[in-house]
Steps between C-alpha positions, in 0.01 A plus 500: 500500500218666316146507624194589304328821603188316627719307750666803646197656684143416568321838522206597287627846465846613363755585760563868570807626701381744760691775687580407858664211687456250214685756262813450711536123438246425227472142372680423176301665217519188280349286779201733507432479127664832404642494153749735340336789299527500121661800318296816557362369825619511857405359840297700753434324820544157319266579209606555140388847391603756241847638540364857520273398796801351673705815457211707628464283808879513557498884481195527737663274758841666484348844540266417800664223713754539777868478417492439129829330400671415175734201517735506193671170434811399325342540143464881557774568758794421287568661167540177311409663175319794356165344562577458866602859520171609351300287743705627787422860403128408467510359863645849618247690294216292658635563845507872448123489430409325835507714809693351786616189307781290629742332277654186646748318272486133477818403337500145650166401639569128574431445872786367723402176669478335746522807726529860440526806732223721361637828646847427349387370173167652422609673189542377233475127567136416600215690334229380755707611797571832334128558434406417855781693668420815305119462527456516129138488387568509126805430286612424145787260420663594175771295330523216759 
């Protein structure tokens, strides 16, 4: 079922994702009127902005927040081809530039339902539990 944007939310101002409790379980972006960015753009707090501005904000947050973490997914974890190897090396190079960064691989991030034991299965199966358990304030998912 596809709904038109005007039927998805009834606020006068565009939705902005804010840090804090809402950021742990945010509403679906599409239901709040957030659209995918065009080439050369990115999303910052739910708003389309220039790609350079997004990268600057990411750098600022990764260098100033508690427990910065990079979650590499299957597209960069496995050396499928030369392009994947280059991306994987770029992730390691990025990590070397961030003091105190954690790298938590997410080779299979599909949650196990109906019940999981968080302490036994926290890594790598459920990103939200991993973020909560490690008290991560800022993270980057790459290749998921």
